[in-house]
N, C-alpha and C positions, 0 to 999 in steps of 0.2 A: 553608590552607597545603598540604594534601594535593592539592587540585585544581591548585594552581600547579605542584607537583612533577610530577603526571601530565601536565599540559599541556606542560611543558618537555621531559620525556622523549619525549612524542609528537612534538614538533617535531624532536628529534634523530633519532628513529626514521624519521620521514617523509623527512628529508633523505637517509637512507641507503637506504631501501627504494624510494622513488619514483625512476623513471628520468626525469630532466627533460630528456632530449636533445631532445624535441620542442618544448621551451620555450626553445631557445637564443636565438632572435631576440627573444623576449619579455624574457629576462634581459638581453640586450644593450640593449634600449630602456629597461628599468628602471634599469640601471646608468648609462646615459647621462643619464637624468633625474635620478638622485641626484647625479651629478657636476655637472650644470648647475644644477639647481634645489633641491637638498637644503638648502643654507643658507637660501635664501629661504623655503622651506616651514617650516623650523624657526623662522625669524624671525617668521613670521606666526602659527603655531600656539602657540608658547610664551607670548607675552603673553596670549592668550586663556585658556590653561590656568591661568596664574598669577593672572590676574584673578579667575577663577572660584574658585580655591582660596583666594584672599584672603578670600572670604566676604562681600563687600560691594561695591556698585557704586562707592562713593566712600569707601574705607576711611580711618578716622581713625588718627592716630598713637597707639600704645598705650604703648610703652615710653619711658622718659625720653630715650633716645638719639634716637629717631625725632622726638620733639617738638623737640628741640634743633636737629636738622638742618632741619626744616621751618620753624622760626622764622627761622633764618638765610637760608633760601631766600626766604621772604617779604620779608625785609629787602633781599636782593640784587635781588629783582624790582622794588623801588622805586628801584633804582639808588643804593643807599646801602650803606656798609660796616657800619654799626651803627645802632641806634635809641637815642634819648635815654633815659637812666636815669630810672625813675619817681621822684617826689618822696620816696616812702617805700619804698625798695627791699626792706626786710625783709619786706614783705607779698608780694612777688613772687619770693622766692627759689625757684629752680627748678633741679633737678639738671642738670648739664652746661651751664648757662647763666650768663653773667656778667650781673649786674644793676647793677654799679658798676665803673668810672666810666661805662660805657655798657651797653646791652643787646646781647649777641652770644652766639653759640654758642662753646663752648670748643674745638670740633673744628676741624681744618684745613679750608680753604674749598672744596677741590676738589669734593666731593660736593654741597654746598649750591649751588654755582654751577650745576651741572646741574639740580638740583631746582627752581631758580628758573624754569626753562622751564615747568614744571607750575604754578607759582604765577602766572605771567603769564597763562596760559589758564584759571586757576581750576579746575584738575584735578590735584591733587597726585600721584595714582598714575601719571600719564602717563610720567614719566621712569623710575621703577623698572620699569615694564612694558616700555618700550623697551630699557632696559639688559638685561633678561632675554632679550628677543628677539635682541638683538645678540650676547649671550654664547652663546646656543644656535647662532646662525648661524656664529660663529667656531669653536665646538667641532666642528661638522660639517665645516667647511672644513678645519680643521687635521688632524683624524683622517683625513679623506679624502686629504689631501695626503701624510701620512706613512705611512698604511696603505692603505686603499681605501674606496670609498663605503659598503660594507656595514658595515665597522667604524664609519664615521661615523654611520650610521643607528642601530646598536646603542648607541654611546656617547651619542647624543642621547636615545634612549628611556630609557637607564639614568639619565642625569643628571636628566631631567624628573621622575622619580618617586622620586628619592633623598630620604629624610626630611630630611636636612640642608638640602637645597635648598628643599623645600616648607615647612620651618619658618621660614626666614629670607628667602628670595628675595621672597616676597610681603610686603614691608615697606619701610621708608624707611632702611634701614641702608646705611652707606657701603661695605660689602664688595661690594655689587652693582657699584659703580663700579670698585673696585680689581680685581675679578675680570675685568671686561671689559678693563681696562687691561693686565692680564697677558697675556691671550689675544691682544690686539691687538699688543702688543710682540713676542710670539713669532711671529705671522704676519709682521710687518714684518721681523723678523730673518731668517726663511726667505727672504722675497722679496729682501732685500738680498744674502744669500749666493748666491742664484741669479743675480741680474741685476747686482748691484753698482751699481744706480742710487742716486744720492744722495738722491732723494726718500724712499726706504724707510728709510735710516738716520736721516733727519730725523723721519719719522713714528714710528719706533721710539723715538727720544729723547723725542718729545712724549708718547707713551703712558706711558713709564716715569716721566717727570717729573710728568704729571698724576696718576698713581697716588701719586707722592711727596707731592703736596700734598693727597692724600685720606687715605691711610693710610701714613705714612712708614715705620714698622717693617716692615709687610708688604711694601711695595715694595722696601725695602732687601734683604730676603731673596730676592726674585725678580730684582732688578736685578744682583746680584753675578754670578750665572752668565751673564747676558746680556752684562755688561761684559767678563767674561773671554773669551768667545767673540768678541765684536766687536773688542776690542783685539788679540787674537791674529791675527785675520784682517787687521786694518789693518796690523799689523807684517809679517805673512808676505807679503802681496801689495802692500805699500807704498802703501796707500790713504790717504796722509797727509791729503788734503783732507777725507776723511770725518770725521775726528776733530773738527776745529773746528766742522764743521756740527752734529754730534751735541751737542757741548758747548754751542754757542750756543743751539740750540733748547731744550735742557734748562734752561739758566740763565735763558732768557727766561720759561719757565713757572715755575720755582722762585722767580723774582723777585717773584711774587705774594705769597709768604709774608712777607718783611719789610715790604711795603706793607700787608698785612693786619694785621701786628703793630702797625705805627705807627698805623694808623687805629683799632685796637681798644684797645690797652694804652697807647699813647702812646710806646712804645719799640720800634723795629724789631727789637731783639734779644730782646724778651720776648714769647713767644707767649701767646695767650689761654689755652691749656692750662696753661702754667706759672703764670699769674696765678690761674687757677681753683684749681689744686692748692695754691698757697700760701694762698688764702683759705679753702678748705673741706677739702681732703684732703692735708695736707702729707706724709703717709706714702705716698701713691699713686704710687710710682716703681718702676722696675725694680730688682731686687736681692733680697738675702736677709737684709736687716736692716731693722728698723722705726724710722722717724724719729719721735721723740717730740715734735717741734715742734707746739704747739697751733695750730688754725686761727685765722686772723686775723679772721674774721667769725663772729658768732653763728650757730648752726645751727638752722634750722627743724626741726620734728618729722620731716619726711620726710628732710631731709638728715642729721639725727642718726641715723635708722634706717639709712640707707645708709652713713654713717660707721662705725657699729658693725659692720655687716656686712663692709665692706671691711677694717676694721682687724683683725677676727678672721681673715680670710683672709691678710692680710699677716703677722700674728703666727705663723701656721702655715707660712709660706714660709721654710723653712730648708734649708741645704745638706744637712743630715742626713736630711731627708725628701724629697730630690729624687727618689729612686726611686719613692716613693709618688705624688708629684706627676705624674711621667711616666706611671705605670701608670693613675692615675685619669683623666688627660686622654685617653690613648689609648683606654681603655675607653669613655668617654663619646662620643668622636669616632667610634669603631667602631659604637657603638649608633646614633648619628644617621646613619651611612652605610648601615647594614644592618639596620634595624628591619623587623619584619613579614616579608612575602614577599620583601623585598629581601635577606634572609639567603641565599636560594638563589643569589644572584650572587656571594657571597663566594668560593667555590671558583674561579670564573672570574677574579676579580680576582687571586687567588693565582697562577693559571696565567699570567695576563697579565704578571705581574712578570718571568717568564722569557721570554715571547714578544714583548714589546714591542720596537719598533725603537729605535735609538740616540736619535733626537729625543725620544721619549717618556721615555726614561731621564733625559734632561736636565730635562724637566718634573717627573719624580718627585723628582729631587735638589732642585729648587727648593722642592717641598712639604716635604721634610724640613727644609730650612733655615728655612722659615716656622715649623714646629713648634718648632724650637730657639730661634728669635728670641723667642718668647713665653714660654719657660720662666722667665726672670727676673721675669715680670710675674704678680702674684698675682691670679688670677681664679677664679670659680666653675668647676670642671671641667665642670659641666653646661652652661655657657654656651659652646657650641661655635661660636658665631658668628665667633670669631676665625679659624677655619680654613675658612670658606666657600669660599675660593679653591682649596682642594684638590679640591672636588667634581668639577669638569670633568676633572681629571687622573685621578681614581679611576674616573670613568665611561669615559674613553678606554681606560684599562688593562683595565677589565672587558670592554669591547667587543672588545679585542684577544684577551683570554683566551677569550671565546666563539667567536671566529673560529678560534683554534687548536684548540679542542676539536672544532669541527665538521670541520675539516680532518682531524684525527686519526681521528675517529669514522667519517667517510664514506669515507676513502680509505686511512688508515693509512700515509701517506707522510710524508717529511720536511716539517716545517712551512714553508710559504711564505705570505707575505701576499697574493700575487696568484695565484689558482688558479682551477680551473674551476667548473662550475655547481652541483655538489652543496652545497658550503659556502654558496654564494649563496642557494640555496633554503632551507637551514637558517637562514641569517641572517634572511631574510624571515619565516620561520615564527616564530622566536624574537622578532622585533620585534612580530609580531602578538600573541604571548602576553603580552609586556610591556605592550602597549597595552590588551589585554583586562583585565589585572589592575591597570591603572593607575587605573581609575575608582573601585574601593573605596578605594584608597590616597588618591586625591585627595579623595574624600568625607570620609574620616577627618580629613585636614588642614584641609579647609574648615570642618568642625565645630569643630576645635580653634581655628582662628583666630576663629571666631564666639564661642567660649567665652571666649577671652582678651580679646576686645573687648567682652564683654557689659556689664561695669560701666561702661566709658567710654560705650558706646552708650546705656545706660539713663540715665546722668547727662546726656548731651547732650539726650536726649528730654525729660527733666524741665526742663532749662534753657529749651528752646524753648517750654515751656508757661507760663513765668513771666508774670505780668500786668504786665510792664514792658518797654519797648523798650530802656532803658538801665539796667543793674543792676550791683551789686557782690555777689558771692557769697563769703561767708566760709566757708572749708572747713577742717575738721579731718581730717587723714589718719588713717585706721584701719590696723591692720597689714595687712589684706588688699589695701590699695591703695598700699602703700609703694613698690612698683616700677612703678606705673601713673602716667601723666602726666595730672594733672587741673589743678593750679595752672599758669597759663600766663602768658607774656609775649607782647607783640604788636609787630608791625612799626610800627603806629601806635596807640599806647595811647589817645589821646583819641578816636579814631574807632571804636575797638572797642566794640560794643554791650554786651558782657558782660565784666566783669572777674572772674576766678576767682582768689581770693587766699587766703592763710593766715588762719585764725582766730587772732588774737593776743589774744583776751580783751578786757581793758580798753582796749587801744590801738585797737580797731576804730573807735571813735568818731572818732579823729583822721583816719583815712582818709575816713570818711563826710563829715566837714566839708570835706575838700579836693575832694570831688566831689558837690556839692549837687544836681546834676541827675540823679543816679543813685539808684535805689531799692535799699536794702540788704537782703540776705537772708542767713540762716544755713542751711547745708546739714547735715541730720541724715543721716549716712551709714548708720546702722543701719537707718533706715526708708526711705532714698532719698527724702526729702521736704525741702521748703524751708519755712522760716517767716520772717516779717518780722523784721528786726533791731530 
């Protein structure tokens, strides 16, 4: 920490003390390069960084959410909406997955439709890595557009090593899609306001709608400010033809949802999420009261563990405790944004709140709406994944704050976002400092991802060593693996070489009789060993 402080102060001192007048032409060429190629560089470097931080060449899904998304992606890759339900679905009960009347993810389809590209080429991390690269490119492009390329550089470097980003971006979570959709919608909005070309209003509507079929609550928070600005412009400048174009594109994308519902639940008005909630977690709804309706299906041990955990959080979700809920979530979100050496950037973020331009205030307001949108939903305050979309905005505001501090420190004049060479030199030096201290941060998160995946990786290694090409593994979840995805469903159950199912004791023999071509094993989780059934 002390070394980071000294390096940051040295960067500021050098920007003030060194006379960069002889470097004018070089600064001009660097700035031209950042404007022209900055987004492309970010798009190339970011996936490589995230892939390394992920901790594995071909990472496995670890958390239940990730497995649910990848299962649906594998099903989509087979050009099917769902997979047939297993003959004995109680053995295959999996969090966030329907096993009756069909096998499908409970989540909206937007993210899984993109992940299906990775399933087709048999490399699941492909799409998350591409999404991270596209997000970084748009972050650089947007901050360059509303500020300058040096702020864009600082914003990208800040975002790239933000703990919240390194915790969740290397993963199969849907927030990576919704984050990109938000940034894309903002870019299209700016382009449309500058050119009034109908192509941009159509692309803006597409981005918002795709986010809507990925994370509806999140995109509602971001879509409201966009809609207010777009409708105001349409009315003010009488752009009446743009409104039906936007609505038509949005409705065409949103029409995927009733089709998805009909193919999955049999009713276009009932979402898989609603059906899953009724079956397993009837109380898991926004609000401040607990629904006492019992689940319609029997709960497996892992689902019972999650049920008890979620129910306890729902019971504590009361209007009278709202101030504690807000404080706890803000504290944990702040921790995941400014852990470790990242805490040194917090003052610059605070400064950026006053220095940021109007367009960035618009983005900040959207982030506040996102936080408010999730207040009625009971979730673990440490599970800050719900707010991953705010990380690019926080990074942009921080970059703006660093720029203002450099302007003040090197010249002591009124703050302007476009100014001469000293703040540019300072920005370059601060970016170098951030890059230098990124490696220890990235190493820490690489080790953390490897630690989180160690049980799953050890389990998979043990499975590959089984003396059978086709097997059933009866698994009993222990408390340490309650939140890890081990029991699985499959896009093609009969062709899957290994079935990992729940150990239901005396009923195990019934499943063995249905699959006589498979060798049955029981997994001892305490010893991480298999024994014949």
